[in-house]
C-alpha positions in Angstrom: -17.8 11.5 -34.8 -16.6 8.5 -32.8 -13.2 7.8 -31.5 -12.9 4.8 -33.8 -12.5 7.1 -36.7 -9.1 8.3 -35.4 -7.6 4.8 -34.9 -4.3 4.2 -36.6 -3.9 1.1 -38.8 -1.2 -1.3 -37.8 1.8 -0.8 -40.2 3.0 -4.4 -39.5 -0.4 -5.9 -40.4 -0.7 -3.6 -43.4 2.8 -4.6 -44.8 2.9 -8.2 -43.9 -0.7 -9.3 -43.4 -0.3 -10.7 -39.9 -1.0 -9.1 -36.5 1.8 -7.9 -34.3 2.1 -8.2 -30.5 0.4 -4.8 -30.1 -2.5 -5.3 -32.4 -5.7 -4.7 -30.6 -4.3 -2.2 -28.1 -6.1 0.8 -29.5 -9.5 -1.1 -29.7 -9.0 -2.4 -26.2 -8.2 1.1 -24.9 -11.3 2.4 -26.6 -13.4 -0.3 -24.9 -11.7 0.6 -21.6 -12.7 4.3 -22.1 -16.3 3.1 -22.6 -16.2 1.2 -19.3 -16.1 -2.3 -20.9 -13.3 -3.7 -18.7 -13.8 -7.4 -19.5 -14.3 -6.8 -23.2 -11.1 -4.7 -23.2 -9.2 -7.6 -21.6 -10.6 -10.1 -24.1 -9.6 -7.8 -27.0 -6.1 -7.3 -25.7 -5.1 -9.3 -22.6 -1.9 -7.2 -22.0 -3.8 -3.9 -21.9 -3.7 -3.5 -18.1 0.0 -4.6 -17.8 0.9 -2.2 -20.6 -0.8 0.7 -18.9 0.9 -0.2 -15.7 4.2 -0.3 -17.5 3.6 3.1 -19.1 2.7 4.5 -15.7 6.0 3.3 -14.3 7.8 4.9 -17.2 6.1 8.2 -16.4 7.2 7.8 -12.7 10.8 7.0 -13.9 11.0 10.2 -15.9 9.0 12.6 -13.7 10.0 11.5 -10.1 13.7 11.7 -10.0 13.8 11.4 -6.2 13.5 7.6 -6.3 15.1 4.9 -8.4 12.4 3.1 -10.4 14.9 1.1 -12.6 14.3 -2.3 -11.0 10.5 -1.8 -11.0 10.6 -0.6 -14.6 12.6 -3.7 -15.7 10.3 -6.1 -13.8 7.1 -4.5 -15.1 8.6 -4.5 -18.6 9.4 -8.2 -18.6 6.0 -9.0 -17.1 4.3 -6.9 -19.8 6.3 -8.6 -22.5 5.2 -12.0 -21.2 1.6 -10.9 -21.1 1.9 -9.7 -24.7 3.4 -12.9 -25.9 0.9 -15.0 -24.0 -2.1 -12.9 -25.2 -0.8 -13.2 -28.8 -0.4 -17.0 -28.4 -3.9 -17.3 -26.9 -5.6 -15.2 -29.7 -3.9 -17.0 -32.6 -3.2 -20.6 -31.6 
């Protein structure tokens, strides 16, 4: 059975009929696991910035010896910009 069978449907798209800023993340992550790096980027341009942001969140919670607050804020803002730009690119 393939990994695509376990993908969750987007509740925002199900309820309202339009894609949210996160739509495509699961499919892009699946492509990344298959080694399709460019296809993953085309599917969801904010994939790599989101993974980097999630990595910084893990550092923030597991490495208490350093202060990652500023890095977390900067990566979060950059990720949000990538998400909005990717959404704009895909739909307009």
